[in-house]
PDB file with one MODEL, atoms N, CA, C and O in Angstrom:
MODEL        1
ATOM      1  N   UNK A   1     -28.697  35.147  -4.573  1.00  0.00           N
ATOM      2  CA  UNK A   1     -29.263  34.641  -3.330  1.00  0.00           C
ATOM      3  C   UNK A   1     -29.064  33.129  -3.238  1.00  0.00           C
ATOM      4  O   UNK A   1     -29.247  32.413  -4.222  1.00  0.00           O
ATOM      5  N   UNK A   2     -28.698  32.660  -2.086  1.00  0.00           N
ATOM      6  CA  UNK A   2     -28.471  31.229  -1.896  1.00  0.00           C
ATOM      7  C   UNK A   2     -29.780  30.459  -1.967  1.00  0.00           C
ATOM      8  O   UNK A   2     -30.837  30.964  -1.588  1.00  0.00           O
ATOM      9  N   UNK A   3     -29.696  29.255  -2.449  1.00  0.00           N
ATOM     10  CA  UNK A   3     -30.865  28.385  -2.525  1.00  0.00           C
ATOM     11  C   UNK A   3     -30.562  27.107  -1.760  1.00  0.00           C
ATOM     12  O   UNK A   3     -29.464  26.560  -1.858  1.00  0.00           O
ATOM     13  N   UNK A   4     -31.533  26.637  -1.005  1.00  0.00           N
ATOM     14  CA  UNK A   4     -31.378  25.315  -0.421  1.00  0.00           C
ATOM     15  C   UNK A   4     -31.949  24.318  -1.403  1.00  0.00           C
ATOM     16  O   UNK A   4     -32.887  24.622  -2.141  1.00  0.00           O
ATOM     17  N   UNK A   5     -31.393  23.150  -1.410  1.00  0.00           N
ATOM     18  CA  UNK A   5     -31.867  22.211  -2.396  1.00  0.00           C
ATOM     19  C   UNK A   5     -31.379  20.815  -2.140  1.00  0.00           C
ATOM     20  O   UNK A   5     -31.802  20.166  -1.184  1.00  0.00           O
ATOM     21  N   UNK A   6     -30.496  20.350  -2.983  1.00  0.00           N
ATOM     22  CA  UNK A   6     -30.070  18.958  -2.968  1.00  0.00           C
ATOM     23  C   UNK A   6     -29.562  18.529  -1.598  1.00  0.00           C
ATOM     24  O   UNK A   6     -28.884  19.294  -0.912  1.00  0.00           O
ATOM     25  N   UNK A   7     -29.890  17.311  -1.205  1.00  0.00           N
ATOM     26  CA  UNK A   7     -29.353  16.806   0.055  1.00  0.00           C
ATOM     27  C   UNK A   7     -27.887  16.415  -0.099  1.00  0.00           C
ATOM     28  O   UNK A   7     -27.467  15.954  -1.160  1.00  0.00           O
ATOM     29  N   UNK A   8     -27.134  16.598   0.937  1.00  0.00           N
ATOM     30  CA  UNK A   8     -25.733  16.182   0.944  1.00  0.00           C
ATOM     31  C   UNK A   8     -25.674  14.657   0.865  1.00  0.00           C
ATOM     32  O   UNK A   8     -26.369  13.976   1.619  1.00  0.00           O
ATOM     33  N   UNK A   9     -24.854  14.112  -0.036  1.00  0.00           N
ATOM     34  CA  UNK A   9     -24.756  12.656  -0.156  1.00  0.00           C
ATOM     35  C   UNK A   9     -24.062  12.015   1.043  1.00  0.00           C
ATOM     36  O   UNK A   9     -24.140  10.802   1.234  1.00  0.00           O
ATOM     37  N   UNK A  10     -23.390  12.824   1.844  1.00  0.00           N
ATOM     38  CA  UNK A  10     -22.681  12.292   3.009  1.00  0.00           C
ATOM     39  C   UNK A  10     -23.560  12.208   4.240  1.00  0.00           C
ATOM     40  O   UNK A  10     -23.444  11.266   5.024  1.00  0.00           O
ATOM     41  N   UNK A  11     -24.453  13.199   4.423  1.00  0.00           N
ATOM     42  CA  UNK A  11     -25.240  13.225   5.663  1.00  0.00           C
ATOM     43  C   UNK A  11     -26.725  13.494   5.449  1.00  0.00           C
ATOM     44  O   UNK A  11     -27.512  13.347   6.384  1.00  0.00           O
ATOM     45  N   UNK A  12     -27.130  13.888   4.229  1.00  0.00           N
ATOM     46  CA  UNK A  12     -28.541  14.130   3.960  1.00  0.00           C
ATOM     47  C   UNK A  12     -29.018  15.533   4.297  1.00  0.00           C
ATOM     48  O   UNK A  12     -30.184  15.857   4.071  1.00  0.00           O
ATOM     49  N   UNK A  13     -28.143  16.368   4.832  1.00  0.00           N
ATOM     50  CA  UNK A  13     -28.481  17.753   5.162  1.00  0.00           C
ATOM     51  C   UNK A  13     -28.720  18.543   3.877  1.00  0.00           C
ATOM     52  O   UNK A  13     -28.041  18.312   2.877  1.00  0.00           O
ATOM     53  N   UNK A  14     -29.679  19.475   3.893  1.00  0.00           N
ATOM     54  CA  UNK A  14     -29.912  20.316   2.717  1.00  0.00           C
ATOM     55  C   UNK A  14     -28.700  21.199   2.460  1.00  0.00           C
ATOM     56  O   UNK A  14     -28.192  21.866   3.362  1.00  0.00           O
ATOM     57  N   UNK A  15     -28.248  21.188   1.213  1.00  0.00           N
ATOM     58  CA  UNK A  15     -27.087  21.995   0.858  1.00  0.00           C
ATOM     59  C   UNK A  15     -27.530  23.342   0.314  1.00  0.00           C
ATOM     60  O   UNK A  15     -28.650  23.491  -0.174  1.00  0.00           O
ATOM     61  N   UNK A  16     -26.637  24.321   0.403  1.00  0.00           N
ATOM     62  CA  UNK A  16     -26.861  25.650  -0.155  1.00  0.00           C
ATOM     63  C   UNK A  16     -26.095  25.746  -1.461  1.00  0.00           C
ATOM     64  O   UNK A  16     -24.966  25.267  -1.568  1.00  0.00           O
ATOM     65  N   UNK A  17     -26.719  26.369  -2.454  1.00  0.00           N
ATOM     66  CA  UNK A  17     -26.026  26.589  -3.717  1.00  0.00           C
ATOM     67  C   UNK A  17     -25.420  27.980  -3.697  1.00  0.00           C
ATOM     68  O   UNK A  17     -26.126  28.976  -3.536  1.00  0.00           O
ATOM     69  N   UNK A  18     -24.118  28.038  -3.860  1.00  0.00           N
ATOM     70  CA  UNK A  18     -23.423  29.328  -3.897  1.00  0.00           C
ATOM     71  C   UNK A  18     -22.585  29.392  -5.155  1.00  0.00           C
ATOM     72  O   UNK A  18     -21.655  28.607  -5.340  1.00  0.00           O
ATOM     73  N   UNK A  19     -22.924  30.334  -6.016  1.00  0.00           N
ATOM     74  CA  UNK A  19     -22.225  30.473  -7.290  1.00  0.00           C
ATOM     75  C   UNK A  19     -22.265  29.133  -8.007  1.00  0.00           C
ATOM     76  O   UNK A  19     -23.323  28.705  -8.471  1.00  0.00           O
ATOM     77  N   UNK A  20     -21.138  28.479  -8.099  1.00  0.00           N
ATOM     78  CA  UNK A  20     -21.076  27.224  -8.842  1.00  0.00           C
ATOM     79  C   UNK A  20     -20.794  26.056  -7.905  1.00  0.00           C
ATOM     80  O   UNK A  20     -20.269  25.026  -8.329  1.00  0.00           O
ATOM     81  N   UNK A  21     -21.141  26.215  -6.640  1.00  0.00           N
ATOM     82  CA  UNK A  21     -20.818  25.181  -5.665  1.00  0.00           C
ATOM     83  C   UNK A  21     -22.039  24.814  -4.839  1.00  0.00           C
ATOM     84  O   UNK A  21     -22.932  25.633  -4.622  1.00  0.00           O
ATOM     85  N   UNK A  22     -22.062  23.578  -4.386  1.00  0.00           N
ATOM     86  CA  UNK A  22     -23.049  23.152  -3.395  1.00  0.00           C
ATOM     87  C   UNK A  22     -22.327  23.010  -2.075  1.00  0.00           C
ATOM     88  O   UNK A  22     -21.339  22.283  -1.972  1.00  0.00           O
ATOM     89  N   UNK A  23     -22.825  23.713  -1.055  1.00  0.00           N
ATOM     90  CA  UNK A  23     -22.155  23.768   0.237  1.00  0.00           C
ATOM     91  C   UNK A  23     -23.025  23.103   1.295  1.00  0.00           C
ATOM     92  O   UNK A  23     -24.166  23.504   1.522  1.00  0.00           O
ATOM     93  N   UNK A  24     -22.472  22.086   1.934  1.00  0.00           N
ATOM     94  CA  UNK A  24     -23.157  21.422   3.039  1.00  0.00           C
ATOM     95  C   UNK A  24     -22.774  22.124   4.333  1.00  0.00           C
ATOM     96  O   UNK A  24     -21.594  22.402   4.548  1.00  0.00           O
ATOM     97  N   UNK A  25     -23.738  22.418   5.203  1.00  0.00           N
ATOM     98  CA  UNK A  25     -23.404  23.096   6.462  1.00  0.00           C
ATOM     99  C   UNK A  25     -22.482  22.271   7.358  1.00  0.00           C
ATOM    100  O   UNK A  25     -21.800  22.831   8.217  1.00  0.00           O
ATOM    101  N   UNK A  26     -22.449  20.970   7.176  1.00  0.00           N
ATOM    102  CA  UNK A  26     -21.570  20.121   7.985  1.00  0.00           C
ATOM    103  C   UNK A  26     -20.241  19.803   7.312  1.00  0.00           C
ATOM    104  O   UNK A  26     -19.211  19.720   7.981  1.00  0.00           O
ATOM    105  N   UNK A  27     -20.257  19.625   5.988  1.00  0.00           N
ATOM    106  CA  UNK A  27     -19.075  19.140   5.284  1.00  0.00           C
ATOM    107  C   UNK A  27     -18.400  20.184   4.400  1.00  0.00           C
ATOM    108  O   UNK A  27     -17.356  19.901   3.813  1.00  0.00           O
ATOM    109  N   UNK A  28     -18.963  21.369   4.294  1.00  0.00           N
ATOM    110  CA  UNK A  28     -18.371  22.371   3.413  1.00  0.00           C
ATOM    111  C   UNK A  28     -18.757  22.100   1.957  1.00  0.00           C
ATOM    112  O   UNK A  28     -19.807  21.517   1.684  1.00  0.00           O
ATOM    113  N   UNK A  29     -17.912  22.520   1.041  1.00  0.00           N
ATOM    114  CA  UNK A  29     -18.206  22.364  -0.382  1.00  0.00           C
ATOM    115  C   UNK A  29     -18.168  20.883  -0.745  1.00  0.00           C
ATOM    116  O   UNK A  29     -17.161  20.206  -0.536  1.00  0.00           O
ATOM    117  N   UNK A  30     -19.271  20.392  -1.290  1.00  0.00           N
ATOM    118  CA  UNK A  30     -19.367  18.983  -1.656  1.00  0.00           C
ATOM    119  C   UNK A  30     -19.186  18.808  -3.163  1.00  0.00           C
ATOM    120  O   UNK A  30     -18.482  17.901  -3.608  1.00  0.00           O
ATOM    121  N   UNK A  31     -19.824  19.679  -3.945  1.00  0.00           N
ATOM    122  CA  UNK A  31     -19.717  19.609  -5.396  1.00  0.00           C
ATOM    123  C   UNK A  31     -19.516  21.007  -5.944  1.00  0.00           C
ATOM    124  O   UNK A  31     -19.909  21.995  -5.323  1.00  0.00           O
ATOM    125  N   UNK A  32     -18.897  21.081  -7.116  1.00  0.00           N
ATOM    126  CA  UNK A  32     -18.908  22.336  -7.860  1.00  0.00           C
ATOM    127  C   UNK A  32     -19.226  22.040  -9.319  1.00  0.00           C
ATOM    128  O   UNK A  32     -19.446  20.888  -9.692  1.00  0.00           O
ATOM    129  N   UNK A  33     -19.249  23.076 -10.136  1.00  0.00           N
ATOM    130  CA  UNK A  33     -19.743  22.906 -11.500  1.00  0.00           C
ATOM    131  C   UNK A  33     -18.795  22.098 -12.382  1.00  0.00           C
ATOM    132  O   UNK A  33     -19.163  21.763 -13.507  1.00  0.00           O
ATOM    133  N   UNK A  34     -17.601  21.775 -11.919  1.00  0.00           N
ATOM    134  CA  UNK A  34     -16.718  20.920 -12.702  1.00  0.00           C
ATOM    135  C   UNK A  34     -17.100  19.450 -12.585  1.00  0.00           C
ATOM    136  O   UNK A  34     -16.590  18.615 -13.332  1.00  0.00           O
ATOM    137  N   UNK A  35     -18.000  19.126 -11.646  1.00  0.00           N
ATOM    138  CA  UNK A  35     -18.495  17.758 -11.533  1.00  0.00           C
ATOM    139  C   UNK A  35     -19.565  17.536 -12.598  1.00  0.00           C
ATOM    140  O   UNK A  35     -20.629  18.153 -12.557  1.00  0.00           O
ATOM    141  N   UNK A  36     -19.281  16.664 -13.538  1.00  0.00           N
ATOM    142  CA  UNK A  36     -20.134  16.547 -14.722  1.00  0.00           C
ATOM    143  C   UNK A  36     -21.471  15.877 -14.438  1.00  0.00           C
ATOM    144  O   UNK A  36     -22.399  16.033 -15.231  1.00  0.00           O
ATOM    145  N   UNK A  37     -21.607  15.143 -13.350  1.00  0.00           N
ATOM    146  CA  UNK A  37     -22.864  14.451 -13.081  1.00  0.00           C
ATOM    147  C   UNK A  37     -23.902  15.339 -12.431  1.00  0.00           C
ATOM    148  O   UNK A  37     -25.003  14.867 -12.146  1.00  0.00           O
ATOM    149  N   UNK A  38     -23.604  16.600 -12.184  1.00  0.00           N
ATOM    150  CA  UNK A  38     -24.633  17.520 -11.699  1.00  0.00           C
ATOM    151  C   UNK A  38     -25.284  18.108 -12.907  1.00  0.00           C
ATOM    152  O   UNK A  38     -26.196  18.924 -12.781  1.00  0.00           O
TER     153      UNK A  38
ENDMDL
END
């Protein structure tokens, strides 16, 4: 199930977590699990 959580660093919109990615409704995939700072 998707979770809303972290704000998008580009626009502040709540992102959805899908599998190993954070998806912003405005910008699409912003981060995935290969980004070490998450």
